[in-house]
Biopython code that builds the backbone (N, CA, C, O; Angstrom):
import numpy as np
from Bio.PDB.StructureBuilder import StructureBuilder

atoms = [
    (1, "MET", "N", (13.845, 37.093, -1.236)),
    (1, "MET", "CA", (14.070, 36.591, 0.099)),
    (1, "MET", "C", (14.905, 35.313, 0.001)),
    (1, "MET", "O", (14.641, 34.456, -0.843)),
    (2, "CYS", "N", (15.870, 35.197, 0.831)),
    (2, "CYS", "CA", (16.719, 34.020, 0.865)),
    (2, "CYS", "C", (16.642, 33.419, 2.265)),
    (2, "CYS", "O", (16.785, 34.130, 3.260)),
    (3, "MET", "N", (16.417, 32.121, 2.338)),
    (3, "MET", "CA", (16.270, 31.471, 3.635)),
    (3, "MET", "C", (17.383, 30.447, 3.794)),
    (3, "MET", "O", (17.649, 29.655, 2.890)),
    (4, "ARG", "N", (18.021, 30.472, 4.934)),
    (4, "ARG", "CA", (19.036, 29.472, 5.248)),
    (4, "ARG", "C", (18.419, 28.465, 6.199)),
    (4, "ARG", "O", (17.711, 28.830, 7.137)),
    (5, "THR", "N", (18.696, 27.191, 5.945)),
    (5, "THR", "CA", (18.153, 26.155, 6.810)),
    (5, "THR", "C", (19.073, 24.942, 6.787)),
    (5, "THR", "O", (19.940, 24.822, 5.921)),
    (6, "THR", "N", (18.879, 24.064, 7.728)),
    (6, "THR", "CA", (19.623, 22.810, 7.773)),
    (6, "THR", "C", (18.656, 21.674, 7.473)),
    (6, "THR", "O", (17.590, 21.582, 8.082)),
    (7, "LEU", "N", (19.027, 20.816, 6.541)),
    (7, "LEU", "CA", (18.201, 19.671, 6.183)),
    (7, "LEU", "C", (18.938, 18.387, 6.536)),
    (7, "LEU", "O", (20.154, 18.286, 6.374)),
    (8, "THR", "N", (18.193, 17.426, 7.013)),
    (8, "THR", "CA", (18.732, 16.088, 7.188)),
    (8, "THR", "C", (18.119, 15.237, 6.087)),
    (8, "THR", "O", (16.912, 14.994, 6.065)),
    (9, "LEU", "N", (18.971, 14.789, 5.176)),
    (9, "LEU", "CA", (18.497, 14.054, 4.008)),
    (9, "LEU", "C", (18.627, 12.553, 4.236)),
    (9, "LEU", "O", (19.576, 12.089, 4.868)),
    (10, "ASP", "N", (17.664, 11.806, 3.717)),
    (10, "ASP", "CA", (17.783, 10.358, 3.715)),
    (10, "ASP", "C", (18.938, 9.982, 2.797)),
    (10, "ASP", "O", (19.268, 10.716, 1.865)),
    (11, "ASP", "N", (19.550, 8.828, 3.070)),
    (11, "ASP", "CA", (20.724, 8.410, 2.303)),
    (11, "ASP", "C", (20.444, 8.341, 0.809)),
    (11, "ASP", "O", (21.270, 8.775, 0.006)),
    (12, "ASP", "N", (19.287, 7.799, 0.426)),
    (12, "ASP", "CA", (18.990, 7.665, -1.004)),
    (12, "ASP", "C", (18.845, 9.022, -1.681)),
    (12, "ASP", "O", (19.237, 9.191, -2.836)),
    (13, "VAL", "N", (18.281, 9.990, -0.959)),
    (13, "VAL", "CA", (18.118, 11.333, -1.529)),
    (13, "VAL", "C", (19.477, 12.014, -1.657)),
    (13, "VAL", "O", (19.745, 12.678, -2.658)),
    (14, "ALA", "N", (20.330, 11.855, -0.657)),
    (14, "ALA", "CA", (21.671, 12.449, -0.703)),
    (14, "ALA", "C", (22.464, 11.893, -1.884)),
    (14, "ALA", "O", (23.176, 12.635, -2.561)),
    (15, "ILE", "N", (22.343, 10.598, -2.129)),
    (15, "ILE", "CA", (23.049, 9.984, -3.262)),
    (15, "ILE", "C", (22.551, 10.565, -4.583)),
    (15, "ILE", "O", (23.343, 10.897, -5.464)),
    (16, "LEU", "N", (21.231, 10.684, -4.709)),
    (16, "LEU", "CA", (20.661, 11.246, -5.942)),
    (16, "LEU", "C", (21.101, 12.692, -6.153)),
    (16, "LEU", "O", (21.413, 13.091, -7.275)),
    (17, "LEU", "N", (21.127, 13.472, -5.079)),
    (17, "LEU", "CA", (21.568, 14.866, -5.193)),
    (17, "LEU", "C", (23.024, 14.951, -5.610)),
    (17, "LEU", "O", (23.380, 15.761, -6.466)),
    (18, "ASN", "N", (23.866, 14.122, -5.012)),
    (18, "ASN", "CA", (25.286, 14.139, -5.376)),
    (18, "ASN", "C", (25.497, 13.699, -6.814)),
    (18, "ASN", "O", (26.353, 14.247, -7.509)),
    (19, "GLN", "N", (24.732, 12.721, -7.270)),
    (19, "GLN", "CA", (24.833, 12.302, -8.666)),
    (19, "GLN", "C", (24.413, 13.429, -9.604)),
    (19, "GLN", "O", (25.057, 13.659, -10.627)),
    (20, "ALA", "N", (23.343, 14.124, -9.261)),
    (20, "ALA", "CA", (22.876, 15.246, -10.085)),
    (20, "ALA", "C", (23.910, 16.364, -10.094)),
    (20, "ALA", "O", (24.174, 16.960, -11.138)),
    (21, "ARG", "N", (24.492, 16.648, -8.938)),
    (21, "ARG", "CA", (25.535, 17.691, -8.860)),
    (21, "ARG", "C", (26.696, 17.364, -9.784)),
    (21, "ARG", "O", (27.188, 18.228, -10.509)),
    (22, "THR", "N", (27.125, 16.121, -9.754)),
    (22, "THR", "CA", (28.260, 15.707, -10.577)),
    (22, "THR", "C", (27.910, 15.778, -12.055)),
    (22, "THR", "O", (28.676, 16.314, -12.856)),
    (23, "ARG", "N", (26.749, 15.236, -12.414)),
    (23, "ARG", "CA", (26.327, 15.236, -13.827)),
    (23, "ARG", "C", (26.186, 16.645, -14.378)),
    (23, "ARG", "O", (26.633, 16.939, -15.487)),
    (24, "GLN", "N", (25.567, 17.501, -13.601)),
    (24, "GLN", "CA", (25.231, 18.843, -14.084)),
    (24, "GLN", "C", (26.316, 19.866, -13.797)),
    (24, "GLN", "O", (26.258, 20.995, -14.282)),
    (25, "ARG", "N", (27.307, 19.468, -13.005)),
    (25, "ARG", "CA", (28.402, 20.380, -12.606)),
    (25, "ARG", "C", (27.830, 21.658, -11.992)),
    (25, "ARG", "O", (28.169, 22.774, -12.385)),
    (26, "ARG", "N", (26.948, 21.448, -11.011)),
    (26, "ARG", "CA", (26.313, 22.571, -10.319)),
    (26, "ARG", "C", (26.517, 22.410, -8.822)),
    (26, "ARG", "O", (26.929, 21.347, -8.357)),
    (27, "THR", "N", (26.232, 23.452, -8.074)),
    (27, "THR", "CA", (26.368, 23.389, -6.621)),
    (27, "THR", "C", (25.176, 22.659, -6.015)),
    (27, "THR", "O", (24.130, 22.506, -6.646)),
    (28, "LEU", "N", (25.360, 22.218, -4.787)),
    (28, "LEU", "CA", (24.269, 21.550, -4.072)),
    (28, "LEU", "C", (23.071, 22.487, -3.959)),
    (28, "LEU", "O", (21.930, 22.067, -4.153)),
    (29, "LYS", "N", (23.328, 23.748, -3.648)),
    (29, "LYS", "CA", (22.255, 24.738, -3.528)),
    (29, "LYS", "C", (21.449, 24.837, -4.822)),
    (29, "LYS", "O", (20.219, 24.872, -4.785)),
    (30, "GLU", "N", (22.129, 24.882, -5.953)),
    (30, "GLU", "CA", (21.442, 25.000, -7.232)),
    (30, "GLU", "C", (20.587, 23.766, -7.528)),
    (30, "GLU", "O", (19.451, 23.887, -7.987)),
    (31, "VAL", "N", (21.137, 22.587, -7.264)),
    (31, "VAL", "CA", (20.407, 21.352, -7.548)),
    (31, "VAL", "C", (19.198, 21.221, -6.635)),
    (31, "VAL", "O", (18.116, 20.848, -7.089)),
    (32, "VAL", "N", (19.371, 21.526, -5.344)),
    (32, "VAL", "CA", (18.250, 21.420, -4.390)),
    (32, "VAL", "C", (17.152, 22.410, -4.758)),
    (32, "VAL", "O", (15.975, 22.051, -4.754)),
    (33, "ASN", "N", (17.518, 23.649, -5.075)),
    (33, "ASN", "CA", (16.519, 24.645, -5.446)),
    (33, "ASN", "C", (15.755, 24.236, -6.697)),
    (33, "ASN", "O", (14.535, 24.391, -6.759)),
    (34, "GLU", "N", (16.468, 23.711, -7.697)),
    (34, "GLU", "CA", (15.803, 23.286, -8.933)),
    (34, "GLU", "C", (14.869, 22.104, -8.662)),
    (34, "GLU", "O", (13.752, 22.061, -9.178)),
    (35, "ALA", "N", (15.326, 21.157, -7.861)),
    (35, "ALA", "CA", (14.493, 19.995, -7.543)),
    (35, "ALA", "C", (13.230, 20.421, -6.795)),
    (35, "ALA", "O", (12.145, 19.908, -7.067)),
    (36, "LEU", "N", (13.366, 21.343, -5.869)),
    (36, "LEU", "CA", (12.198, 21.822, -5.128)),
    (36, "LEU", "C", (11.251, 22.618, -6.025)),
    (36, "LEU", "O", (10.032, 22.482, -5.913)),
    (37, "ARG", "N", (11.798, 23.442, -6.906)),
    (37, "ARG", "CA", (10.949, 24.200, -7.834)),
    (37, "ARG", "C", (10.114, 23.267, -8.720)),
    (37, "ARG", "O", (8.939, 23.523, -8.981)),
    (38, "ARG", "N", (10.743, 22.190, -9.170)),
    (38, "ARG", "CA", (10.027, 21.250, -10.041)),
    (38, "ARG", "C", (9.082, 20.343, -9.265)),
    (38, "ARG", "O", (7.998, 20.013, -9.746)),
    (39, "GLY", "N", (9.491, 19.941, -8.064)),
    (39, "GLY", "CA", (8.730, 18.945, -7.329)),
    (39, "GLY", "C", (7.585, 19.461, -6.497)),
    (39, "GLY", "O", (6.563, 18.787, -6.376)),
    (40, "LEU", "N", (7.725, 20.638, -5.918)),
    (40, "LEU", "CA", (6.674, 21.139, -5.029)),
    (40, "LEU", "C", (5.325, 21.321, -5.716)),
    (40, "LEU", "O", (4.308, 20.951, -5.130)),
    (41, "PRO", "N", (5.262, 21.874, -6.933)),
    (41, "PRO", "CA", (3.948, 21.965, -7.598)),
    (41, "PRO", "C", (3.313, 20.592, -7.833)),
    (41, "PRO", "O", (2.091, 20.456, -7.767)),
    (42, "GLN", "N", (4.124, 19.590, -8.103)),
    (42, "GLN", "CA", (3.586, 18.241, -8.320)),
    (42, "GLN", "C", (3.026, 17.655, -7.036)),
    (42, "GLN", "O", (2.065, 16.888, -7.084)),
    (43, "LEU", "N", (3.604, 17.996, -5.883)),
    (43, "LEU", "CA", (3.067, 17.520, -4.612)),
    (43, "LEU", "C", (1.649, 18.024, -4.407)),
    (43, "LEU", "O", (0.784, 17.278, -3.948)),
    (44, "ASP", "N", (1.403, 19.284, -4.743)),
    (44, "ASP", "CA", (0.055, 19.838, -4.612)),
    (44, "ASP", "C", (-0.914, 19.145, -5.559)),
    (44, "ASP", "O", (-2.040, 18.825, -5.177)),
    (45, "THR", "N", (-0.480, 18.913, -6.788)),
    (45, "THR", "CA", (-1.326, 18.250, -7.773)),
    (45, "THR", "C", (-1.633, 16.824, -7.345)),
    (45, "THR", "O", (-2.775, 16.377, -7.447)),
    (46, "ALA", "N", (-0.620, 16.104, -6.865)),
    (46, "ALA", "CA", (-0.815, 14.724, -6.423)),
    (46, "ALA", "C", (-1.754, 14.670, -5.224)),
    (46, "ALA", "O", (-2.583, 13.765, -5.128)),
    (47, "ALA", "N", (-1.635, 15.619, -4.322)),
    (47, "ALA", "CA", (-2.506, 15.645, -3.140)),
    (47, "ALA", "C", (-3.957, 15.873, -3.552)),
    (47, "ALA", "O", (-4.865, 15.267, -2.983)),
    (48, "ARG", "N", (-4.181, 16.738, -4.534)),
    (48, "ARG", "CA", (-5.544, 16.979, -4.998)),
    (48, "ARG", "C", (-6.109, 15.750, -5.696)),
    (48, "ARG", "O", (-7.294, 15.447, -5.561)),
    (49, "ARG", "N", (-5.268, 15.045, -6.439)),
    (49, "ARG", "CA", (-5.717, 13.859, -7.163)),
    (49, "ARG", "C", (-6.094, 12.736, -6.200)),
    (49, "ARG", "O", (-7.036, 11.989, -6.463)),
    (50, "ILE", "N", (-5.378, 12.610, -5.101)),
    (50, "ILE", "CA", (-5.580, 11.500, -4.172)),
    (50, "ILE", "C", (-6.612, 11.849, -3.098)),
    (50, "ILE", "O", (-6.987, 10.980, -2.310)),
    (51, "SER", "N", (-7.074, 13.081, -3.050)),
    (51, "SER", "CA", (-7.956, 13.506, -1.970)),
    (51, "SER", "C", (-9.250, 12.693, -1.896)),
    (51, "SER", "O", (-9.826, 12.559, -0.816)),
    (52, "ARG", "N", (-9.709, 12.158, -3.004)),
    (52, "ARG", "CA", (-10.935, 11.366, -3.006)),
    (52, "ARG", "C", (-10.555, 9.891, -2.994)),
    (52, "ARG", "O", (-9.847, 9.437, -3.893)),
    (53, "PRO", "N", (-11.003, 9.139, -2.004)),
    (53, "PRO", "CA", (-10.631, 7.720, -1.957)),
    (53, "PRO", "C", (-11.204, 6.949, -3.139)),
    (53, "PRO", "O", (-12.298, 7.242, -3.623)),
    (54, "TYR", "N", (-10.456, 5.976, -3.582)),
    (54, "TYR", "CA", (-10.897, 5.143, -4.699)),
    (54, "TYR", "C", (-11.973, 4.186, -4.213)),
    (54, "TYR", "O", (-11.859, 3.609, -3.131)),
    (55, "SER", "N", (-12.997, 4.022, -5.001)),
    (55, "SER", "CA", (-14.019, 3.039, -4.664)),
    (55, "SER", "C", (-14.144, 2.063, -5.829)),
    (55, "SER", "O", (-14.164, 2.457, -6.996)),
    (56, "THR", "N", (-14.225, 0.809, -5.490)),
    (56, "THR", "CA", (-14.339, -0.238, -6.493)),
    (56, "THR", "C", (-15.764, -0.268, -7.036)),
    (56, "THR", "O", (-16.720, -0.303, -6.260)),
    (57, "PRO", "N", (-15.914, -0.255, -8.342)),
    (57, "PRO", "CA", (-17.265, -0.313, -8.892)),
    (57, "PRO", "C", (-17.922, -1.654, -8.558)),
    (57, "PRO", "O", (-17.268, -2.696, -8.539)),
    (58, "THR", "N", (-19.206, -1.604, -8.300)),
    (58, "THR", "CA", (-19.932, -2.825, -7.968)),
    (58, "THR", "C", (-20.588, -3.401, -9.211)),
    (58, "THR", "O", (-20.969, -2.676, -10.130)),
    (59, "VAL", "N", (-20.708, -4.711, -9.218)),
    (59, "VAL", "CA", (-21.321, -5.418, -10.333)),
    (59, "VAL", "C", (-22.223, -6.496, -9.754)),
    (59, "VAL", "O", (-21.813, -7.245, -8.867)),
    (60, "SER", "N", (-23.427, -6.573, -10.244)),
    (60, "SER", "CA", (-24.325, -7.618, -9.798)),
    (60, "SER", "C", (-24.020, -8.892, -10.578)),
    (60, "SER", "O", (-24.051, -8.895, -11.809)),
    (61, "VAL", "N", (-23.727, -9.969, -9.863)),
    (61, "VAL", "CA", (-23.441, -11.243, -10.517)),
    (61, "VAL", "C", (-24.596, -12.221, -10.352)),
    (61, "VAL", "O", (-24.484, -13.395, -10.704)),
    (62, "GLY", "N", (-25.686, -11.734, -9.824)),
    (62, "GLY", "CA", (-26.862, -12.585, -9.667)),
    (62, "GLY", "C", (-26.839, -13.333, -8.345)),
    (62, "GLY", "O", (-26.017, -13.079, -7.464)),
    (63, "ARG", "N", (-27.760, -14.249, -8.247)),
    (63, "ARG", "CA", (-27.864, -14.986, -6.987)),
    (63, "ARG", "C", (-26.811, -16.084, -6.930)),
    (63, "ARG", "O", (-26.256, -16.477, -7.956)),
    (64, "CYS", "N", (-26.543, -16.571, -5.740)),
    (64, "CYS", "CA", (-25.617, -17.676, -5.537)),
    (64, "CYS", "C", (-26.340, -18.972, -5.878)),
    (64, "CYS", "O", (-27.435, -19.223, -5.375)),
    (65, "PHE", "N", (-25.738, -19.795, -6.726)),
    (65, "PHE", "CA", (-26.371, -21.041, -7.151)),
    (65, "PHE", "C", (-26.121, -22.203, -6.191)),
    (65, "PHE", "O", (-26.717, -23.271, -6.336)),
    (66, "VAL", "N", (-25.249, -21.997, -5.220)),
    (66, "VAL", "CA", (-24.927, -23.046, -4.252)),
    (66, "VAL", "C", (-25.440, -22.597, -2.894)),
    (66, "VAL", "O", (-25.164, -21.478, -2.462)),
    (67, "ASP", "N", (-26.192, -23.470, -2.215)),
    (67, "ASP", "CA", (-26.753, -23.105, -0.910)),
    (67, "ASP", "C", (-25.669, -22.909, 0.138)),
    (67, "ASP", "O", (-25.737, -21.971, 0.933)),
    (68, "ASP", "N", (-24.685, -23.775, 0.148)),
    (68, "ASP", "CA", (-23.616, -23.717, 1.149)),
    (68, "ASP", "C", (-22.294, -23.509, 0.407)),
    (68, "ASP", "O", (-21.810, -24.419, -0.266)),
    (69, "VAL", "N", (-21.719, -22.329, 0.526)),
    (69, "VAL", "CA", (-20.491, -22.037, -0.221)),
    (69, "VAL", "C", (-19.307, -22.858, 0.272)),
    (69, "VAL", "O", (-18.291, -22.937, -0.419)),
    (70, "ASP", "N", (-19.412, -23.470, 1.447)),
    (70, "ASP", "CA", (-18.355, -24.344, 1.943)),
    (70, "ASP", "C", (-18.452, -25.757, 1.372)),
    (70, "ASP", "O", (-17.536, -26.557, 1.561)),
    (71, "ASP", "N", (-19.525, -26.072, 0.690)),
    (71, "ASP", "CA", (-19.729, -27.406, 0.119)),
    (71, "ASP", "C", (-19.121, -27.438, -1.288)),
    (71, "ASP", "O", (-19.793, -27.147, -2.277)),
    (72, "VAL", "N", (-17.842, -27.798, -1.354)),
    (72, "VAL", "CA", (-17.115, -27.805, -2.618)),
    (72, "VAL", "C", (-17.711, -28.819, -3.585)),
    (72, "VAL", "O", (-17.799, -28.560, -4.785)),
    (73, "ALA", "N", (-18.116, -29.960, -3.072)),
    (73, "ALA", "CA", (-18.675, -31.001, -3.938)),
    (73, "ALA", "C", (-19.925, -30.496, -4.656)),
    (73, "ALA", "O", (-20.102, -30.757, -5.846)),
    (74, "ALA", "N", (-20.784, -29.782, -3.947)),
    (74, "ALA", "CA", (-21.997, -29.252, -4.574)),
    (74, "ALA", "C", (-21.650, -28.240, -5.659)),
    (74, "ALA", "O", (-22.294, -28.207, -6.707)),
    (75, "ALA", "N", (-20.641, -27.421, -5.415)),
    (75, "ALA", "CA", (-20.222, -26.441, -6.417)),
    (75, "ALA", "C", (-19.668, -27.139, -7.652)),
    (75, "ALA", "O", (-19.934, -26.716, -8.777)),
    (76, "LEU", "N", (-18.896, -28.209, -7.448)),
    (76, "LEU", "CA", (-18.343, -28.953, -8.578)),
    (76, "LEU", "C", (-19.431, -29.651, -9.378)),
    (76, "LEU", "O", (-19.375, -29.704, -10.606)),
    (77, "VAL", "N", (-20.417, -30.183, -8.678)),
    (77, "VAL", "CA", (-21.527, -30.828, -9.385)),
    (77, "VAL", "C", (-22.250, -29.806, -10.236)),
    (77, "VAL", "O", (-22.624, -30.090, -11.374)),
    (78, "LEU", "N", (-22.447, -28.624, -9.691)),
    (78, "LEU", "CA", (-23.141, -27.572, -10.435)),
    (78, "LEU", "C", (-22.327, -27.149, -11.660)),
    (78, "LEU", "O", (-22.881, -26.972, -12.745)),
    (79, "GLY", "N", (-21.014, -26.989, -11.486)),
    (79, "GLY", "CA", (-20.182, -26.520, -12.584)),
    (79, "GLY", "C", (-19.788, -27.592, -13.574)),
    (79, "GLY", "O", (-19.746, -27.339, -14.778)),
    (80, "GLU", "N", (-19.494, -28.798, -13.082)),
    (80, "GLU", "CA", (-18.944, -29.850, -13.941)),
    (80, "GLU", "C", (-19.942, -30.962, -14.234)),
    (80, "GLU", "O", (-19.739, -31.742, -15.165)),
    (81, "GLY", "N", (-21.013, -31.046, -13.458)),
    (81, "GLY", "CA", (-21.939, -32.159, -13.604)),
    (81, "GLY", "C", (-21.505, -33.308, -12.688)),
    (81, "GLY", "O", (-20.477, -33.224, -12.016)),
    (82, "GLU", "N", (-22.276, -34.345, -12.672)),
    (82, "GLU", "CA", (-21.989, -35.481, -11.803)),
    (82, "GLU", "C", (-20.697, -36.191, -12.172)),
    (82, "GLU", "O", (-20.156, -36.938, -11.357)),
    (83, "ALA", "N", (-20.193, -35.978, -13.374)),
    (83, "ALA", "CA", (-19.006, -36.699, -13.845)),
    (83, "ALA", "C", (-17.691, -36.158, -13.274)),
    (83, "ALA", "O", (-16.630, -36.691, -13.601)),
    (84, "PHE", "N", (-17.724, -35.132, -12.442)),
    (84, "PHE", "CA", (-16.491, -34.548, -11.926)),
    (84, "PHE", "C", (-15.721, -35.514, -11.041)),
    (84, "PHE", "O", (-14.505, -35.393, -10.889)),
    (85, "LYS", "N", (-16.430, -36.474, -10.458)),
    (85, "LYS", "CA", (-15.808, -37.410, -9.526)),
    (85, "LYS", "C", (-14.937, -38.323, -10.298)),
    (85, "LYS", "O", (-14.303, -39.206, -9.721)),
]
sb = StructureBuilder()
sb.init_structure("model")
sb.init_model(0)
sb.init_chain("A")
sb.init_seg("    ")
for serial, (resi, resn, name, xyz) in enumerate(atoms, 1):
    if name == "N":
        sb.init_residue(resn, " ", resi, " ")
    sb.init_atom(name, np.array(xyz, "f"), 0.0, 1.0, " ", f" {name:<3s}", serial, name[0])
structure = sb.get_structure()
């Protein structure tokens, strides 16, 4: 089966296709068909890989040693001692 269609290509894709045509000395049809044959299976694989959202592993770091996290001076005293001033 052969299908004829019209594609509107983004400028960057058109440039890449023309470069491939020139390098390989092939027709646009040949380059587009080869690119689609190689790329379409990878799209399915990538979609399956990304289907599960990434979740960041959790780690318990213990309790907070500072009562008020906005109190920078208290945090410095805890980390550096009274000599931080």
